N, C-alpha and C positions, 0 to 999 in steps of 0.2 A: 108807758112804763111798766115793766113785770111787779106786781107784788111779792113781798117774800111771805112764804106760810109762816103760820105763828109755831110757837114753840111746840104745842100739842101733833101740829101733823108731821113735826120732823119726829116724834117720838114712834108715830105709828110706822115710819118708813126705815126701817134699818140703813136703806144706801142712802137717803138723805141726810141721817146723822151722820155719816160717815164723812159725807161731802163738805157738810156744816161745820164738822171737827177741823176737815181740811182748810177751809176759810181761815179760820183762826191762824193758823199755822202759815199761811200766804199773808204777807204784808202790805202788797200791792190792791190798792181799791179796784184801780181800772181794771188789772188781770181777773180778779173777783168777777166785775160786773160783766166782762166777756164771759167768762166760764158760765156763770149762772145763766146768761141769757141762752149760751148754747145748750146748756143741759134742756132749760125748758121749750126749746124748740125743738129738742129732739123727743123730746117727750109728748109734745103738742101734734106732731107726726108721726109718732108711733100709734 
């Protein structure tokens, strides 16, 4: 299970902040979970 970064981490990353805000506008938790997983995998691979 991927742990979600704390609010402090989001503040230091504007990109994450935008993603975080987009999460609130998306009302499907399953879609969010897949999206977050894909983003995390992309960051780990880069």
